[in-house]
C-alpha positions in Angstrom: 6.5 -47.1 -58.8 9.6 -46.2 -60.8 12.9 -44.9 -59.6 15.9 -43.4 -61.4 18.8 -42.8 -59.0 21.3 -40.1 -60.0 24.2 -42.6 -60.5 22.1 -45.2 -62.5 23.4 -46.4 -65.8 21.6 -48.5 -68.4 22.8 -51.9 -69.6 25.3 -50.9 -72.3 25.1 -54.1 -74.3 21.4 -53.8 -74.9 19.6 -51.7 -77.6 17.4 -48.9 -76.4 14.2 -50.8 -77.1 15.5 -53.9 -75.3 16.5 -52.0 -72.2 13.1 -50.3 -71.8 11.3 -53.5 -72.6 13.3 -55.5 -70.1 12.3 -53.1 -67.3 8.7 -53.0 -68.3 8.6 -56.8 -68.2 10.3 -56.9 -64.8 7.4 -54.7 -63.5 5.0 -57.4 -64.5 3.2 -55.5 -67.3 0.8 -57.9 -69.2 2.4 -59.1 -72.4 -0.2 -57.5 -74.5 0.7 -54.0 -73.2 4.5 -54.2 -73.3 5.1 -53.0 -76.8 2.7 -50.0 -76.5 4.3 -49.0 -73.2 7.8 -49.3 -74.7 7.0 -47.4 -77.9 5.2 -44.6 -76.1 8.0 -44.0 -73.6 10.8 -44.0 -76.2 8.9 -41.6 -78.4 8.1 -39.2 -75.5 11.7 -38.8 -74.5 12.7 -38.2 -78.1 14.7 -41.4 -78.7 12.5 -42.8 -81.5 15.3 -42.5 -84.1 17.6 -44.4 -81.7 15.3 -47.2 -80.6 17.5 -49.9 -82.2 20.9 -48.3 -81.3 23.2 -50.0 -78.8 23.2 -48.0 -75.5 27.0 -48.2 -75.5 27.1 -46.0 -78.6 24.9 -43.2 -77.2 26.0 -40.0 -75.6 25.7 -39.6 -71.8 22.6 -37.5 -72.1 20.9 -40.0 -74.4 21.8 -42.8 -71.9 20.0 -40.7 -69.2 17.0 -40.5 -71.5 16.9 -44.3 -71.8 16.6 -44.4 -68.0 13.9 -41.9 -68.0 12.0 -43.8 -70.7 12.3 -46.9 -68.7 10.9 -45.2 -65.6 7.9 -43.6 -67.3 6.9 -46.6 -69.4 3.4 -47.7 -68.6 2.8 -44.6 -66.5 3.5 -45.7 -63.0 1.6 -43.9 -60.2 4.8 -42.7 -58.6 8.1 -41.8 -60.3 11.2 -40.8 -58.3 13.9 -39.1 -60.5 17.1 -38.0 -58.8 18.7 -35.4 -61.0 16.9 -36.6 -64.1 18.2 -33.9 -66.5 22.0 -34.3 -65.7 23.7 -34.5 -69.1 20.5 -34.0 -71.1 20.9 -31.3 -73.7 17.5 -31.4 -75.4 13.9 -31.0 -74.2 11.8 -34.1 -73.6 8.7 -34.2 -75.9 5.3 -33.3 -74.6 2.0 -35.1 -74.9 2.5 -37.8 -72.3 -0.2 -36.4 -70.1 1.4 -37.0 -66.7 
């Protein structure tokens, strides 16, 4: 299960890839699957070009996409998103098959 509350904020001193990876690891995903889950989620939300950017340097909408990527990584059975599109100005990519 993954949850993104409306008032959630990502850890600003981490890079995008580090934030998503941290949350994937906290879920107990096996080490061999972590990289694939992280890469897939970052690409699906359209942050592939920003994967190594510091979160503190991103716009508000992009920070929200980091949270969404963290939530959808490794395709949990249940995802609860409270106002997931607040501040997001572009469409999330398709092809995730959820």
